Structure formats: C-alpha cells, structure tokens
C-alpha positions in Angstrom: 123.3 -26.0 93.7 125.9 -23.2 92.4 125.6 -19.6 93.1 126.6 -17.9 90.4 126.9 -14.2 90.6 123.9 -13.9 88.6 122.5 -15.9 91.0 121.5 -19.5 92.7 121.8 -22.2 89.6 119.6 -25.6 90.9 120.3 -28.8 88.2 118.6 -31.8 88.6 118.8 -35.2 87.2 115.7 -36.5 84.6 117.3 -39.4 82.8 120.6 -40.6 82.0 121.3 -42.4 78.7 122.7 -45.2 76.5 126.7 -43.2 76.8 127.9 -43.0 73.7 124.0 -43.0 71.8 122.3 -39.8 71.6 118.5 -39.2 72.3 116.1 -40.1 70.0 114.8 -37.4 67.9 110.8 -37.9 69.2 112.4 -37.4 72.9 114.7 -34.5 72.2 111.4 -32.9 70.5 109.5 -33.0 73.8 112.2 -31.1 75.4 112.5 -28.6 72.8 108.8 -28.1 72.6 108.1 -28.3 76.7 110.8 -25.4 77.3 109.2 -23.3 74.9 106.1 -23.0 77.3 105.9 -21.5 80.3 104.8 -24.8 82.2 106.1 -25.0 85.3 109.9 -24.2 86.8 113.3 -24.9 84.9 115.1 -26.1 81.4 115.6 -29.4 80.4 118.8 -29.5 79.1 120.0 -32.2 77.1 124.4 -32.4 78.1 126.1 -35.5 76.6 124.3 -38.5 78.1 122.0 -36.5 80.4 119.0 -35.2 80.8 118.8 -31.7 84.1 116.6 -29.9 84.7 117.6 -26.4 85.4 117.1 -23.7 87.1 118.0 -19.9 88.4 116.8 -18.1 91.4 118.0 -14.6 91.3 120.2 -13.5 94.4 118.7 -11.0 96.7 118.0 -11.3 100.6 115.5 -14.3 100.2 117.4 -16.7 97.8 118.6 -19.3 100.1 114.7 -19.4 100.3 113.9 -18.8 97.1 115.8 -21.4 96.0 114.8 -23.9 98.4 111.5 -23.4 96.8 112.5 -23.8 93.1 114.0 -26.9 94.4 110.9 -28.0 95.8 109.5 -27.4 92.7 111.7 -28.5 90.6 111.4 -32.3 91.9 107.9 -32.1 91.7 107.8 -31.0 87.9 110.7 -34.5 87.8 108.9 -36.5 89.1 105.7 -35.7 86.9 107.5 -35.4 83.9 110.3 -38.1 84.1 108.1 -41.7 83.2 107.3 -39.1 79.7 110.4 -39.0 79.5 112.1 -42.5 80.2 108.7 -43.8 77.1 110.2 -41.1 75.0 114.1 -42.3 75.0 
C-alpha cells in the first residue's frame, strides 16, 4: 500500500515470469481483454517480469476502510485469476 496525492495505491503481485523472458502474447492479450472488461476491482499490469494487480482508492475520511475492503477484493481476484494466468504464461 502506497499513499499518493490522489489516494491509496494498492499493488498485489500475481505472477513472476522468467527473468529477461517476455510473457507470451496469449497472456498479454488476456490481460488487455480483462482490463477492458468491467469485472472486479483493479487493473492487471505487466512491469518487467512481474504481473501486478493494481487499484487506487480515492482519498477521503473512509479511505483506510475502503483500502482494506478493496485489498480484500483484490486478493480474492488474484486467487481466482492466478491459476488461469499461470496456464497462459
């Protein structure tokens, strides 16, 4: 969890690839399609050899509570999508 000027940024690792080896096109295509759909919180982002599930919670008086709820939802999403992403890797 990182506090930013625009809110709280949550980042959960999904999968680490092999160092120096790009992810397969079928995985990146799936991530793009998944991000374009309105399913679940967060966005799946590839940074180097890691896929992250990232979500920003807007600031406010309940931002810590919202961040905790969103983090739980992100963890559930990663648990659900992790096996599919592993198979596409």
